[in-house]
C-alpha positions in Angstrom: 0.0 0.0 0.0 1.5 3.3 -1.0 1.2 6.4 1.3 -0.7 8.2 -1.5 -3.3 5.3 -1.8 -3.9 4.8 1.9 -6.6 6.6 3.8 -5.3 8.7 6.7 -7.4 6.7 9.2 -10.1 4.1 9.4 -13.0 4.9 11.8 -15.2 2.0 12.8 -18.6 1.9 14.6 -18.9 -0.9 17.1 -22.5 -2.2 17.6 -23.7 -4.0 14.4 -20.4 -3.2 12.5 -17.6 -4.8 14.4 -19.8 -7.2 16.3 -23.5 -7.8 15.5 -25.0 -7.0 18.8 -28.1 -5.7 16.9 -29.0 -9.2 15.8 -28.7 -10.3 19.4 -31.2 -7.7 20.5 -33.6 -8.7 17.7 -33.3 -12.4 18.5 -34.0 -11.8 22.2 -37.2 -10.0 21.3 -38.2 -12.7 18.9 -37.7 -15.4 21.6 -39.7 -13.5 24.2 -42.6 -13.0 21.8 -42.4 -16.7 20.8 -42.7 -17.7 24.5 -46.0 -15.9 24.4 -47.1 -17.6 21.2 -46.6 -14.5 19.2 -44.5 -13.3 16.3 -42.2 -10.3 16.7 -43.2 -7.9 14.0 -40.5 -6.7 11.6 -42.3 -3.4 11.4 -42.1 -2.9 15.2 -38.3 -3.6 15.0 -37.9 -1.0 12.3 -39.8 1.5 14.4 -37.5 0.8 17.4 -34.2 1.3 15.7 -32.8 4.7 16.5 -35.2 5.4 19.3 -34.4 6.0 23.0 -37.7 4.4 23.9 -37.3 1.4 21.7 -37.6 -1.1 24.6 -40.7 0.8 25.8 -42.3 0.5 22.4 -41.9 -3.2 22.3 -42.8 -3.7 25.9 -46.0 -1.7 25.4 -46.9 -3.6 22.3 -46.3 -6.9 24.1 -48.3 -5.8 27.1 -51.3 -4.9 24.8 -51.2 -8.4 23.4 -50.8 -10.4 26.6 -52.7 -8.2 29.1 -49.7 -6.6 30.7 -49.2 -8.6 33.9 -46.0 -10.5 33.1 -44.5 -7.9 30.9 -41.9 -6.4 33.3 -40.5 -9.9 34.1 -40.4 -10.8 30.4 -38.6 -7.6 29.5 -36.0 -8.2 32.2 -35.4 -11.7 30.9 -35.2 -10.3 27.4 -32.5 -7.9 28.4 -30.5 -10.6 30.1 -30.9 -12.8 27.1 -29.6 -10.1 24.8 -26.5 -9.7 27.1 -25.9 -13.4 27.1 -26.2 -13.6 23.3 -23.9 -10.6 22.8 -21.2 -12.3 24.8 -20.9 -15.1 22.2 -21.2 -12.8 19.1 -18.0 -13.1 17.0 -16.3 -10.4 14.9 -18.3 -9.7 11.7 -16.7 -11.1 8.5 -13.8 -8.9 7.2 -13.2 -6.9 10.4 -10.0 -8.7 11.4 -8.7 -8.5 7.8 -9.4 -4.8 7.6 -7.6 -4.3 11.0 -4.7 -6.4 9.8 -4.4 -4.4 6.6 -4.6 -1.1 8.5 -1.9 -2.2 10.9 0.4 -3.5 8.1 -0.1 -0.2 6.2 0.5 2.0 9.1 -3.1 3.4 9.0 -4.5 4.1 12.5 -7.8 2.5 13.3 -10.2 4.1 15.8 -13.6 2.9 17.2 -16.2 5.7 17.0 -19.3 4.7 19.0 -22.1 6.4 20.9 -22.1 3.4 23.3 -20.3 3.8 26.6 -16.7 2.7 27.0 -17.8 0.1 29.6 -19.9 -1.6 26.9 -17.4 -1.3 24.0 -14.0 -2.0 25.6 -14.9 -5.4 27.2 -16.3 -6.7 24.0 -13.1 -5.6 22.1 -11.0 -7.4 24.7 -13.2 -10.5 24.4 -12.9 -10.4 20.6 -9.1 -10.0 20.8 -8.9 -6.8 18.8 -8.7 -4.0 21.3 -4.9 -3.6 20.8 -5.6 -3.0 17.1 -7.1 0.4 17.8 -5.1 3.5 18.4 -7.8 4.6 20.9 -11.6 4.5 21.4 -14.0 7.4 21.1 -17.1 6.5 22.9 -20.3 8.2 24.1 -18.8 9.0 27.5 -16.6 11.6 25.8 -19.1 13.9 24.2 -22.5 15.5 25.1 -24.0 14.8 21.7 -23.9 11.4 20.0 -24.7 10.2 16.5 -26.3 11.4 14.3 -24.4 14.5 15.4 -20.8 14.6 14.1 -19.1 15.3 17.5 -17.7 11.8 18.1 -16.2 11.8 14.6 -14.8 15.3 15.0 -13.2 14.3 18.3 -11.6 11.2 16.7 -10.2 13.3 13.8 -8.9 16.0 16.1 -7.0 13.4 18.2 -5.6 11.8 15.1 -4.7 15.1 13.4 -6.4 13.7 10.3 -8.4 15.9 7.9 -11.9 14.6 7.3 -11.3 14.1 3.6 -8.5 11.7 4.4 -10.4 9.4 6.6 -12.8 6.5 5.9 -15.7 5.6 8.2 -17.5 2.3 8.4 -21.1 2.2 9.7 -24.1 -0.2 9.7 -26.9 2.3 10.4 -28.4 5.3 8.7 -27.8 7.3 11.9 -24.1 6.4 11.8 -23.8 7.3 8.1 -25.4 10.6 8.8 -22.9 11.3 11.6 -19.9 10.5 9.5 -21.1 12.5 6.6 -21.9 15.5 8.9 -18.2 15.4 9.9 -17.1 15.5 6.3 -15.9 11.9 6.3 -16.5 9.5 3.5 -18.6 6.5 4.8 -18.8 2.9 3.7 -22.0 1.2 5.1 -22.2 -2.5 5.8 -25.7 -3.5 6.9 -26.0 -6.0 9.8 -28.1 -9.1 9.6 -31.3 -7.4 10.7 -30.7 -4.0 9.1 -32.3 -2.7 5.9 -29.9 -1.8 3.1 -32.5 0.6 1.7 -31.9 2.9 4.7 -28.2 3.2 3.9 -28.5 4.8 0.5 -26.9 8.0 1.7 -23.6 6.3 2.4 -20.8 6.8 -0.2 -20.7 3.0 -0.6 -22.8 0.1 0.6 -21.2 -3.3 0.8 -22.7 -6.7 1.7 -19.7 -7.4 4.0 -16.4 -5.8 5.1 -14.8 -8.8 3.3 -15.7 -6.9 0.1 -13.6 -3.9 1.2 -9.9 -3.9 0.2 -7.8 -1.2 2.0 -4.9 -2.0 -0.3 -7.0 -0.8 -3.2 -8.3 2.3 -1.5 -9.7 4.8 -3.9 -12.5 7.2 -2.9 -13.9 7.1 -6.5 -13.7 3.3 -6.7 -17.2 2.5 -5.3 -20.6 3.2 -6.7 -22.9 5.1 -4.3 -24.6 1.8 -3.5 -24.0 -1.8 -4.3 -27.7 -2.5 -3.7 -30.4 -1.9 -6.3 -32.8 0.5 -4.5 -34.9 1.2 -7.6 -38.6 1.0 -6.8 -38.2 0.9 -3.1 -40.7 3.0 -1.1 -38.8 6.3 -0.4 -40.7 6.7 2.9 -38.7 3.7 4.2 -35.8 6.1 4.5 -36.9 9.3 6.3 -34.0 11.5 7.4 -36.3 13.3 9.9 -36.7 10.0 11.7 -33.2 10.4 12.9 -33.5 14.0 14.1 -32.4 13.9 17.8 -34.8 16.8 18.5 -37.8 14.8 17.3 -40.0 13.3 20.0 -38.8 9.9 21.1 -35.7 9.7 18.9 -32.5 8.7 20.6 -28.9 9.3 19.6 -27.6 6.0 18.3 -25.2 3.7 20.0 -26.5 3.1 23.5 -27.6 -0.6 23.5 -31.2 0.3 24.2 -33.0 -2.5 22.2 
């Protein structure tokens, strides 16, 4: 990798991108609903993503269906089940290879996550990759989280890297919005329960990080999206849904669902 071809830094989200904790949360809700003889609605999950009250929405929906009495205990078991599932989630495909390539090429890698350090760091230790990162920028360090650019701006400042020289990797529309707001080019990689249609504003959308080659880095290399979004309902992606000032919308990253 030549110095001219390499990005100045690679900035990686954690939840859903490095480790698919989002799928763990989705599975835990499915299992709780199944215990009650119910199917967890995909539409409900989509409405929860990006909301501070995501758990409350699902708990309220479940209570309406079962009459409410056992809901608090079910929600508590759902939360513990998610934590248990997350502890066994591996690195997503291509993450280790990207970190290897960055290390070999002298490109610093940084985690940029709205989640707290106490959530991110133990998982990176468990996954054996914490030492691959120059440092972690987590939600403890800024007042505003994604979709605001503050976390990315802090990472770039500490690196001394211009935004145009960095490459961000995200799995959510909120994360893409944060990177773009910071002036950073963003490659989106949807997680197993994400919707690629919501990532159309990324500079590139790849099925897996295994499809990304840091040794062939070129900001003009990728099409805006590797998914065909022709004919999709444009209301499925609504930027106002991610406005942190809107009622009930959370800043992304805190493992709320």
